[in-house]
Every structure is written in structure tokens, then in C-alpha cells.
MMTF fields as JSON, N, C-alpha, C and O atoms, coordinates in Angstrom:
{
  "mmtfVersion": "1.0.0",
  "mmtfProducer": "UNKNOWN",
  "numBonds": 399,
  "numAtoms": 400,
  "numGroups": 100,
  "numChains": 1,
  "numModels": 1,
  "chainsPerModel": [1],
  "groupsPerChain": [100],
  "chainIdList": ["A"],
  "bondAtomList": [4, 2, 8, 6, 12, 10, 16, 14, 20, 18, 24, 22, 28, 26, 32, 30, 36, 34, 40, 38, 44, 42, 48, 46, 52, 50, 56, 54, 60, 58, 64, 62, 68, 66, 72, 70, 76, 74, 80, 78, 84, 82, 88, 86, 92, 90, 96, 94, 100, 98, 104, 102, 108, 106, 112, 110, 116, 114, 120, 118, 124, 122, 128, 126, 132, 130, 136, 134, 140, 138, 144, 142, 148, 146, 152, 150, 156, 154, 160, 158, 164, 162, 168, 166, 172, 170, 176, 174, 180, 178, 184, 182, 188, 186, 192, 190, 196, 194, 200, 198, 204, 202, 208, 206, 212, 210, 216, 214, 220, 218, 224, 222, 228, 226, 232, 230, 236, 234, 240, 238, 244, 242, 248, 246, 252, 250, 256, 254, 260, 258, 264, 262, 268, 266, 272, 270, 276, 274, 280, 278, 284, 282, 288, 286, 292, 290, 296, 294, 300, 298, 304, 302, 308, 306, 312, 310, 316, 314, 320, 318, 324, 322, 328, 326, 332, 330, 336, 334, 340, 338, 344, 342, 348, 346, 352, 350, 356, 354, 360, 358, 364, 362, 368, 366, 372, 370, 376, 374, 380, 378, 384, 382, 388, 386, 392, 390, 396, 394],
  "bondOrderList": [1, 1, 1, 1, 1, 1, 1, 1, 1, 1, 1, 1, 1, 1, 1, 1, 1, 1, 1, 1, 1, 1, 1, 1, 1, 1, 1, 1, 1, 1, 1, 1, 1, 1, 1, 1, 1, 1, 1, 1, 1, 1, 1, 1, 1, 1, 1, 1, 1, 1, 1, 1, 1, 1, 1, 1, 1, 1, 1, 1, 1, 1, 1, 1, 1, 1, 1, 1, 1, 1, 1, 1, 1, 1, 1, 1, 1, 1, 1, 1, 1, 1, 1, 1, 1, 1, 1, 1, 1, 1, 1, 1, 1, 1, 1, 1, 1, 1, 1],
  "groupList": [{"groupName": "MET", "atomNameList": ["N", "CA", "C", "O"], "elementList": ["N", "C", "C", "O"], "formalChargeList": [0, 0, 0, 0], "bondAtomList": [1, 0, 2, 1, 3, 2], "bondOrderList": [1, 1, 2], "singleLetterCode": "M", "chemCompType": "L-PEPTIDE LINKING"}, {"groupName": "ALA", "atomNameList": ["N", "CA", "C", "O"], "elementList": ["N", "C", "C", "O"], "formalChargeList": [0, 0, 0, 0], "bondAtomList": [1, 0, 2, 1, 3, 2], "bondOrderList": [1, 1, 2], "singleLetterCode": "A", "chemCompType": "L-PEPTIDE LINKING"}, {"groupName": "LEU", "atomNameList": ["N", "CA", "C", "O"], "elementList": ["N", "C", "C", "O"], "formalChargeList": [0, 0, 0, 0], "bondAtomList": [1, 0, 2, 1, 3, 2], "bondOrderList": [1, 1, 2], "singleLetterCode": "L", "chemCompType": "L-PEPTIDE LINKING"}, {"groupName": "LYS", "atomNameList": ["N", "CA", "C", "O"], "elementList": ["N", "C", "C", "O"], "formalChargeList": [0, 0, 0, 0], "bondAtomList": [1, 0, 2, 1, 3, 2], "bondOrderList": [1, 1, 2], "singleLetterCode": "K", "chemCompType": "L-PEPTIDE LINKING"}, {"groupName": "ARG", "atomNameList": ["N", "CA", "C", "O"], "elementList": ["N", "C", "C", "O"], "formalChargeList": [0, 0, 0, 0], "bondAtomList": [1, 0, 2, 1, 3, 2], "bondOrderList": [1, 1, 2], "singleLetterCode": "R", "chemCompType": "L-PEPTIDE LINKING"}, {"groupName": "ILE", "atomNameList": ["N", "CA", "C", "O"], "elementList": ["N", "C", "C", "O"], "formalChargeList": [0, 0, 0, 0], "bondAtomList": [1, 0, 2, 1, 3, 2], "bondOrderList": [1, 1, 2], "singleLetterCode": "I", "chemCompType": "L-PEPTIDE LINKING"}, {"groupName": "ASP", "atomNameList": ["N", "CA", "C", "O"], "elementList": ["N", "C", "C", "O"], "formalChargeList": [0, 0, 0, 0], "bondAtomList": [1, 0, 2, 1, 3, 2], "bondOrderList": [1, 1, 2], "singleLetterCode": "D", "chemCompType": "L-PEPTIDE LINKING"}, {"groupName": "GLU", "atomNameList": ["N", "CA", "C", "O"], "elementList": ["N", "C", "C", "O"], "formalChargeList": [0, 0, 0, 0], "bondAtomList": [1, 0, 2, 1, 3, 2], "bondOrderList": [1, 1, 2], "singleLetterCode": "E", "chemCompType": "L-PEPTIDE LINKING"}, {"groupName": "GLY", "atomNameList": ["N", "CA", "C", "O"], "elementList": ["N", "C", "C", "O"], "formalChargeList": [0, 0, 0, 0], "bondAtomList": [1, 0, 2, 1, 3, 2], "bondOrderList": [1, 1, 2], "singleLetterCode": "G", "chemCompType": "PEPTIDE LINKING"}, {"groupName": "VAL", "atomNameList": ["N", "CA", "C", "O"], "elementList": ["N", "C", "C", "O"], "formalChargeList": [0, 0, 0, 0], "bondAtomList": [1, 0, 2, 1, 3, 2], "bondOrderList": [1, 1, 2], "singleLetterCode": "V", "chemCompType": "L-PEPTIDE LINKING"}, {"groupName": "ASN", "atomNameList": ["N", "CA", "C", "O"], "elementList": ["N", "C", "C", "O"], "formalChargeList": [0, 0, 0, 0], "bondAtomList": [1, 0, 2, 1, 3, 2], "bondOrderList": [1, 1, 2], "singleLetterCode": "N", "chemCompType": "L-PEPTIDE LINKING"}, {"groupName": "CYS", "atomNameList": ["N", "CA", "C", "O"], "elementList": ["N", "C", "C", "O"], "formalChargeList": [0, 0, 0, 0], "bondAtomList": [1, 0, 2, 1, 3, 2], "bondOrderList": [1, 1, 2], "singleLetterCode": "C", "chemCompType": "L-PEPTIDE LINKING"}, {"groupName": "SER", "atomNameList": ["N", "CA", "C", "O"], "elementList": ["N", "C", "C", "O"], "formalChargeList": [0, 0, 0, 0], "bondAtomList": [1, 0, 2, 1, 3, 2], "bondOrderList": [1, 1, 2], "singleLetterCode": "S", "chemCompType": "L-PEPTIDE LINKING"}, {"groupName": "HIS", "atomNameList": ["N", "CA", "C", "O"], "elementList": ["N", "C", "C", "O"], "formalChargeList": [0, 0, 0, 0], "bondAtomList": [1, 0, 2, 1, 3, 2], "bondOrderList": [1, 1, 2], "singleLetterCode": "H", "chemCompType": "L-PEPTIDE LINKING"}, {"groupName": "PRO", "atomNameList": ["N", "CA", "C", "O"], "elementList": ["N", "C", "C", "O"], "formalChargeList": [0, 0, 0, 0], "bondAtomList": [1, 0, 2, 1, 3, 2], "bondOrderList": [1, 1, 2], "singleLetterCode": "P", "chemCompType": "L-PEPTIDE LINKING"}, {"groupName": "GLN", "atomNameList": ["N", "CA", "C", "O"], "elementList": ["N", "C", "C", "O"], "formalChargeList": [0, 0, 0, 0], "bondAtomList": [1, 0, 2, 1, 3, 2], "bondOrderList": [1, 1, 2], "singleLetterCode": "Q", "chemCompType": "L-PEPTIDE LINKING"}, {"groupName": "TYR", "atomNameList": ["N", "CA", "C", "O"], "elementList": ["N", "C", "C", "O"], "formalChargeList": [0, 0, 0, 0], "bondAtomList": [1, 0, 2, 1, 3, 2], "bondOrderList": [1, 1, 2], "singleLetterCode": "Y", "chemCompType": "L-PEPTIDE LINKING"}, {"groupName": "THR", "atomNameList": ["N", "CA", "C", "O"], "elementList": ["N", "C", "C", "O"], "formalChargeList": [0, 0, 0, 0], "bondAtomList": [1, 0, 2, 1, 3, 2], "bondOrderList": [1, 1, 2], "singleLetterCode": "T", "chemCompType": "L-PEPTIDE LINKING"}, {"groupName": "PHE", "atomNameList": ["N", "CA", "C", "O"], "elementList": ["N", "C", "C", "O"], "formalChargeList": [0, 0, 0, 0], "bondAtomList": [1, 0, 2, 1, 3, 2], "bondOrderList": [1, 1, 2], "singleLetterCode": "F", "chemCompType": "L-PEPTIDE LINKING"}, {"groupName": "TRP", "atomNameList": ["N", "CA", "C", "O"], "elementList": ["N", "C", "C", "O"], "formalChargeList": [0, 0, 0, 0], "bondAtomList": [1, 0, 2, 1, 3, 2], "bondOrderList": [1, 1, 2], "singleLetterCode": "W", "chemCompType": "L-PEPTIDE LINKING"}],
  "groupTypeList": [0, 1, 2, 3, 4, 2, 5, 6, 3, 4, 7, 8, 7, 2, 9, 2, 2, 6, 9, 4, 6, 1, 10, 7, 2, 7, 9, 11, 3, 2, 12, 6, 9, 2, 13, 5, 14, 2, 1, 15, 2, 7, 12, 4, 5, 6, 7, 2, 6, 4, 6, 3, 6, 13, 16, 9, 9, 11, 16, 1, 8, 1, 4, 1, 7, 4, 1, 1, 12, 17, 2, 5, 1, 1, 8, 18, 4, 10, 1, 15, 9, 2, 3, 8, 8, 0, 3, 4, 19, 9, 4, 6, 9, 7, 14, 17, 0, 14, 5, 16],
  "groupIdList": [1, 2, 3, 4, 5, 6, 7, 8, 9, 10, 11, 12, 13, 14, 15, 16, 17, 18, 19, 20, 21, 22, 23, 24, 25, 26, 27, 28, 29, 30, 31, 32, 33, 34, 35, 36, 37, 38, 39, 40, 41, 42, 43, 44, 45, 46, 47, 48, 49, 50, 51, 52, 53, 54, 55, 56, 57, 58, 59, 60, 61, 62, 63, 64, 65, 66, 67, 68, 69, 70, 71, 72, 73, 74, 75, 76, 77, 78, 79, 80, 81, 82, 83, 84, 85, 86, 87, 88, 89, 90, 91, 92, 93, 94, 95, 96, 97, 98, 99, 100],
  "secStructList": [7, 2, 2, 2, 2, 2, 2, 2, 2, 6, 7, 1, 1, 3, 3, 3, 3, 3, 7, 1, 7, 2, 2, 2, 2, 2, 2, 7, 7, 7, 6, 6, 3, 3, 3, 7, 7, 2, 2, 2, 2, 2, 2, 2, 4, 4, 4, 1, 7, 6, 6, 1, 3, 3, 3, 3, 3, 7, 1, 1, 1, 2, 2, 2, 2, 2, 2, 2, 2, 2, 2, 2, 2, 6, 6, 7, 1, 3, 3, 3, 3, 7, 6, 6, 2, 2, 2, 2, 2, 2, 2, 2, 6, 7, 6, 6, 1, 7, 7, 7],
  "xCoordList": [0.85, 0.0, 0.897, 1.851, 0.591, 1.439, 1.596, 2.692, 0.527, 0.615, 1.553, 2.31, 1.525, 2.419, 3.872, 4.691, 4.212, 5.578, 5.943, 7.06, 5.018, 5.28, 5.508, 6.402, 4.708, 4.85, 6.192, 6.901, 6.535, 7.794, 9.003, 9.972, 8.953, 10.087, 10.036, 11.057, 8.835, 8.629, 9.157, 9.821, 8.841, 9.275, 8.381, 7.162, 9.002, 8.238, 7.578, 7.835, 6.753, 6.045, 4.635, 3.692, 4.499, 3.239, 2.466, 2.992, 1.21, 0.31, -0.772, -1.482, -0.896, -1.988, -3.138, -3.051, -4.202, -5.356, -6.503, -7.056, -6.862, -7.951, -9.204, -9.22, -10.257, -11.475, -12.617, -13.771, -12.275, -13.309, -13.633, -12.937, -14.69, -15.058, -14.094, -13.468, -13.976, -13.01, -13.194, -12.209, -14.437, -14.67, -14.143, -13.794, -14.078, -13.541, -12.02, -11.471, -11.353, -9.901, -9.516, -8.392, -10.441, -10.163, -10.01, -9.328, -10.635, -10.567, -9.314, -8.581, -9.07, -7.905, -7.516, -8.366, -6.204, -5.72, -4.292, -3.571, -3.898, -2.525, -1.692, -2.214, -0.416, 0.427, 0.661, 0.656, 0.862, 1.175, 0.102, 0.42, -1.174, -2.241, -2.608, -2.471, -3.069, -3.688, -5.184, -5.704, -5.875, -7.303, -8.124, -8.064, -8.886, -9.888, -11.145, -11.17, -12.186, -13.402, -13.954, -13.843, -14.533, -15.053, -15.981, -15.935, -16.816, -17.772, -17.071, -17.679, -15.8, -15.058, -14.05, -13.414, -13.897, -12.817, -12.874, -11.86, -14.018, -14.089, -13.724, -13.04, -14.168, -13.881, -12.444, -11.955, -11.762, -10.392, -9.356, -8.194, -9.772, -8.902, -7.612, -6.593, -7.655, -6.456, -5.39, -4.281, -5.701, -4.709, -3.764, -2.723, -4.135, -3.377, -2.503, -2.847, -1.388, -0.451, -0.795, -0.675, -1.218, -1.641, -0.51, -0.774, 0.735, 1.867, 2.303, 3.143, 1.759, 2.127, 1.19, 0.069, 1.672, 0.85, -0.01, 0.493, -1.3, -2.234, -2.809, -3.288, -2.757, -3.392, -4.554, -4.35, -5.775, -6.973, -7.492, -7.59, -7.819, -8.199, -9.575, -9.88, -10.404, -11.642, -11.861, -10.913, -13.082, -13.319, -13.314, -12.61, -14.092, -14.215, -13.867, -13.709, -13.747, -13.332, -14.255, -13.804, -15.535, -16.494, -16.236, -16.229, -16.025, -15.764, -14.426, -14.288, -13.447, -12.137, -12.248, -11.577, -13.08, -13.297, -13.88, -13.438, -14.865, -15.466, -14.427, -14.363, -13.62, -12.596, -11.547, -11.14, -11.107, -10.111, -10.663, -9.937, -11.924, -12.556, -12.574, -12.343, -12.846, -12.847, -11.446, -11.298, -10.429, -9.055, -8.657, -8.08, -8.959, -8.596, -9.313, -8.716, -10.587, -11.344, -10.773, -10.926, -10.111, -9.525, -8.089, -7.422, -7.613, -6.298, -5.144, -3.985, -5.433, -4.36, -3.792, -4.533, -2.464, -1.828, -1.96, -1.994, -2.035, -2.112, -2.882, -2.428, -4.049, -4.867, -5.288, -5.99, -4.853, -5.187, -5.959, -5.957, -6.617, -7.467, -6.892, -6.429, -6.926, -6.598, -7.771, -8.798, -7.614, -8.695, -9.11, -8.275, -10.394, -10.905, -10.792, -11.275, -10.15, -10.067, -9.369, -8.61, -9.644, -9.046, -9.482, -8.744, -10.679, -11.19, -10.241, -9.905, -9.814, -8.889, -7.481, -6.788, -7.056, -5.735, -5.578, -4.577, -6.582, -6.529, -6.507, -5.748, -7.314, -7.363, -6.043, -5.547, -5.466, -4.323, -2.948, -1.954, -2.88, -1.579, -1.34, -0.282, -2.301, -2.111, -3.262, -4.078, -3.335, -4.488, -4.644, -5.703, -3.607, -3.751, -4.366, -4.702, -4.51, -5.109, -6.599, -7.262, -7.139, -8.587, -9.364, -8.88, -10.551, -11.42, -12.841, -13.164, -13.664, -15.056, -15.995, -17.212],
  "yCoordList": [-1.174, 0.0, 1.239, 1.322, 2.178, 3.366, 4.176, 4.651, 4.34, 5.123, 4.458, 5.153, 3.171, 2.458, 2.742, 2.967, 2.738, 3.048, 4.484, 4.744, 5.415, 6.817, 6.981, 7.716, 6.306, 6.387, 5.808, 6.392, 4.663, 4.012, 4.861, 4.929, 5.5, 6.297, 7.731, 8.418, 8.184, 9.572, 10.545, 11.532, 10.234, 11.111, 12.337, 12.247, 13.469, 14.7, 15.15, 14.621, 16.108, 16.672, 16.115, 16.78, 14.916, 14.189, 14.432, 14.247, 14.849, 15.016, 13.954, 13.889, 13.125, 12.153, 12.832, 13.097, 13.108, 13.815, 12.834, 12.349, 12.54, 11.613, 12.428, 13.252, 12.203, 13.002, 12.242, 12.666, 11.114, 10.365, 11.048, 11.973, 10.584, 11.101, 10.562, 9.521, 11.26, 10.911, 9.484, 8.788, 9.043, 7.693, 6.625, 5.531, 6.917, 5.958, 5.829, 4.74, 6.917, 6.872, 6.116, 5.629, 6.017, 5.247, 3.765, 3.051, 3.293, 1.882, 1.603, 0.655, 2.425, 2.211, 3.52, 4.329, 3.701, 4.866, 4.631, 3.813, 5.357, 5.327, 6.205, 7.136, 5.92, 6.742, 8.103, 8.236, 9.083, 10.449, 11.085, 11.821, 10.805, 11.443, 12.782, 12.991, 13.664, 14.904, 14.653, 14.263, 14.867, 14.565, 15.846, 16.701, 15.96, 17.017, 16.341, 15.964, 16.183, 15.545, 16.29, 17.512, 15.559, 16.152, 17.328, 18.342, 17.196, 18.27, 19.568, 20.636, 19.501, 20.69, 21.172, 22.209, 20.434, 20.722, 22.143, 22.841, 22.571, 23.915, 25.002, 25.962, 24.863, 25.901, 25.841, 26.815, 24.714, 24.56, 24.457, 24.142, 24.72, 24.502, 25.323, 24.916, 26.477, 27.318, 26.733, 27.263, 25.655, 24.965, 24.123, 23.663, 23.932, 23.075, 23.903, 25.036, 23.343, 23.992, 23.607, 22.443, 24.576, 24.32, 23.795, 23.224, 23.981, 23.541, 22.114, 21.577, 21.489, 20.108, 19.123, 19.467, 17.902, 16.823, 16.252, 15.927, 16.132, 15.606, 14.283, 14.18, 13.29, 12.009, 11.93, 11.942, 11.85, 11.923, 10.51, 9.675, 10.274, 8.952, 9.018, 9.956, 7.995, 7.795, 6.289, 5.519, 5.856, 4.419, 3.66, 2.66, 4.129, 3.388, 4.22, 3.666, 5.513, 6.351, 7.493, 8.48, 7.388, 8.42, 9.775, 10.798, 9.794, 11.075, 11.651, 12.867, 10.791, 11.258, 11.895, 12.889, 11.337, 11.927, 13.33, 14.255, 13.492, 14.819, 15.787, 16.947, 15.304, 16.16, 16.571, 17.732, 15.644, 15.967, 16.997, 17.899, 16.878, 17.872, 19.245, 20.258, 19.278, 20.535, 21.151, 22.357, 20.333, 20.83, 21.382, 22.466, 20.653, 21.095, 22.402, 23.306, 22.494, 23.721, 24.908, 26.056, 24.622, 25.683, 26.006, 26.798, 25.405, 25.752, 24.876, 25.248, 23.725, 22.814, 22.171, 21.786, 22.061, 21.584, 20.085, 19.622, 19.315, 17.872, 17.261, 17.278, 16.726, 16.019, 14.697, 14.665, 13.612, 12.283, 11.547, 11.945, 10.47, 9.708, 8.311, 7.694, 7.819, 6.427, 5.612, 5.481, 5.069, 4.307, 3.128, 2.334, 3.029, 1.951, 2.216, 1.429, 3.328, 3.761, 2.802, 1.927, 2.99, 2.154, 0.697, -0.228, 0.519, -0.837, -1.61, -2.761, -0.984, -1.623, -1.712, -2.711, -0.673, -0.674, -1.905, -2.618, -2.135, -3.27, -4.575, -5.487, -4.666, -5.887, -6.146, -7.273, -5.107, -5.301, -5.044, -5.609, -4.207, -3.78, -4.231, -4.775, -4.009, -4.248, -5.08, -4.561, -6.371, -7.191, -7.419, -7.862, -7.125, -7.294, -6.069, -6.112, -4.974, -3.765, -4.003, -4.571, -3.581, -3.734, -2.843, -1.789, -3.268, -2.494, -2.608, -3.545, -1.681, -1.678, -1.946, -1.984],
  "zCoordList": [0.0, 0.0, 0.0, 0.774, -0.855, -1.04, 0.238, 0.537, 0.991, 2.224, 3.224, 3.902, 3.33, 4.247, 3.881, 4.772, 2.598, 2.173, 2.527, 2.974, 2.334, 2.684, 4.185, 4.606, 4.976, 6.427, 6.845, 7.663, 6.283, 6.642, 6.268, 7.024, 5.12, 4.647, 5.155, 5.197, 5.545, 5.97, 4.926, 5.243, 3.665, 2.573, 2.515, 2.661, 2.3, 2.133, 3.422, 4.504, 3.274, 4.407, 4.415, 3.986, 4.895, 4.885, 6.171, 7.268, 6.027, 7.166, 7.048, 6.044, 8.072, 8.135, 8.866, 10.065, 8.146, 8.702, 8.871, 7.884, 10.103, 10.395, 10.675, 11.59, 9.888, 10.005, 10.69, 10.647, 11.322, 12.043, 13.369, 13.789, 14.017, 15.33, 16.383, 16.181, 17.493, 18.543, 19.055, 19.304, 19.214, 19.729, 18.776, 19.218, 17.484, 16.522, 16.676, 16.507, 16.99, 17.18, 18.443, 18.559, 19.387, 20.598, 20.294, 21.028, 19.222, 18.843, 18.022, 18.303, 17.012, 16.157, 15.478, 15.106, 15.327, 14.607, 14.16, 14.731, 13.137, 12.675, 13.594, 14.208, 13.691, 14.555, 13.907, 12.683, 14.735, 14.295, 13.418, 12.484, 13.715, 12.95, 13.579, 14.784, 12.732, 13.171, 13.112, 12.067, 14.207, 14.247, 14.164, 15.048, 13.091, 12.951, 12.396, 11.224, 13.218, 12.719, 11.493, 11.4, 10.582, 9.351, 9.637, 8.94, 10.652, 10.985, 11.379, 11.3, 11.804, 12.229, 11.193, 11.385, 10.1, 9.163, 8.604, 8.597, 8.146, 7.545, 8.546, 8.193, 9.783, 10.777, 11.29, 11.861, 11.096, 11.597, 10.475, 10.729, 9.249, 8.092, 8.144, 7.587, 8.811, 8.899, 9.824, 9.889, 10.538, 11.361, 10.488, 10.955, 9.238, 8.321, 7.384, 7.046, 6.973, 6.061, 4.622, 4.24, 3.836, 2.457, 1.567, 0.509, 1.981, 1.174, 1.459, 0.737, 2.482, 2.803, 2.106, 1.731, 1.943, 1.392, 2.51, 3.586, 2.253, 3.245, 2.756, 1.626, 3.605, 3.36, 4.327, 5.541, 3.809, 4.643, 4.918, 4.019, 6.187, 6.662, 7.326, 8.063, 7.048, 7.798, 7.914, 7.757, 8.184, 8.378, 7.053, 6.915, 6.08, 4.814, 3.584, 2.496, 3.732, 2.611, 2.24, 1.659, 2.558, 2.13, 2.78, 2.095, 4.087, 4.77, 4.326, 4.189, 4.104, 3.646, 2.26, 1.984, 1.394, 0.064, 0.201, -0.48, 1.072, 1.289, 1.857, 1.451, 2.793, 3.402, 2.374, 2.344, 1.537, 0.513, -0.462, -0.88, -0.829, -1.71, -1.05, -1.709, 0.246, 0.995, 0.985, 0.782, 1.203, 1.204, -0.159, -0.247, -1.206, -2.558, -2.906, -3.49, -2.545, -2.807, -2.038, -2.454, -0.907, -0.077, -0.486, 0.179, -1.563, -2.088, -1.643, -1.827, -1.062, -0.677, -1.937, -2.841, -1.984, -3.211, -3.411, -4.551, -2.332, -2.493, -1.332, -0.188, -1.643, -0.656, -1.274, -2.285, -0.658, -1.139, -0.063, 1.102, -0.461, 0.441, 0.616, -0.344, 1.849, 2.096, 1.561, 2.226, 0.369, -0.284, 0.591, 1.026, 0.837, 1.672, 3.154, 3.967, 3.516, 4.899, 5.843, 5.427, 7.116, 8.15, 7.992, 8.33, 7.478, 7.251, 6.33, 6.609, 5.244, 4.312, 4.907, 4.71, 5.633, 6.255, 7.162, 7.096, 8.002, 8.912, 8.116, 8.444, 7.096, 6.283, 5.564, 5.567, 4.945, 4.052, 4.675, 4.22, 5.703, 6.22, 7.658, 7.974, 8.506, 9.939, 10.511, 11.273, 10.151, 10.545, 12.041, 12.485, 12.832, 14.29, 14.968, 16.152, 14.21, 14.776, 15.001, 14.134, 16.143, 16.357, 15.392, 14.979, 15.044, 14.142, 14.672, 15.402, 14.313, 14.784, 13.623, 13.809]
}
């Protein structure tokens, strides 16, 4: 998975942005994530650096897609989505991680 390689190498200025609700992060999360729930993203968007690469994470991908669209519309140069979300991450990369 491309994101796993990026995390392992820490290439570039990668921001892992998790847009799930706080209770979801209590069950499982990637290390070094920045947590901004999707419902708060527009009001907190200035906390993010528009020049950094953002990888957006949610449970299955739908909220991350909405968040990435919000970032791109706000002038962020690179916003990508963890395809399949944490659900796919656990299945394909880290099967011992708990999931809900």
C-alpha cells in the first residue's frame, strides 16, 4: 500500500489527517495522525499547512473523500485519500489492529 511506504520512509512533508469522530480513534488509529473531525474541518482549516501533502483517513473512505474535496477547494496543493479507509488498512496492512 502506497501510504504504508510513505509512512515508513517519511518522505516529504506528509500530514496524516484523520477526520473520524473521537470515539472511533479510541478503537484504532494510525500513529502520528492529526485529528480534525469532518464536521469541524471547515472551521479549523487554517490549522493546516496548504503547502504540505495531506493524506486523509476515515473508516471506509467516504468522509475522507469529502474532506479531501474541501481541502482542494480551499487551495491545498495535495490532498489524497486512504482508499478503503481504516477498514482496508486493517485488512491489508495491519491485521492485528482492532477495528469496529
